[in-house]
Phi, psi and omega in degrees: 000150179240108182228132179061026179082005181240145179260138178217137178241102178290157178293328173206152179207155178227127172248155168278127180309320181296338180275346185266133171290162176302141178285138175284160179292341178279352182085227182102178181276150171289133182248018176239137182294135175291161172290325183223133173240138179238131175235142185241127178291153179203196182301320185262355182222108181268184180306313179302320178297318179294325176296323176296320180293317180304315179302314181300318181296318181293320177302330182256020169098002177288139186272319184224143180226137171249129173250113188262128185246084183301326184295323180258357182061046179234161172230131173262117185260125182228133167237082190089166185279349176274146174058055172297144178250121176269115185254143186242173178307140180094336177277159176250137177288131183295148177285154174257144180305330181277341179226067188297338184264000182259095176216066182289157169292140178302319182299336177296329180289341185237012186299341178270349179273139180246000000 
């Protein structure tokens, strides 16, 4: 996505079709903030790095961010930087008013990890 003159590639993102202009045949970056951006921690990106990314997303109009932490099998659910919710296995990710049917169990995000 290209927002505020900066390019960012979320690990996953969801846009509302009604918010998107028609895609050009040449492709290119989405220039509209997604409703949800998902970032996954890995060898090169720890929780603190992902929180910096979350701030960037909120600054550029993203409403909800999930930070997925495979090592601890947790998800940090954010709607803004205040009051992050740390969700564990057995918890359900809260729905977003823009995505009311998307509320998976945290365990579903990790079911392929052993």
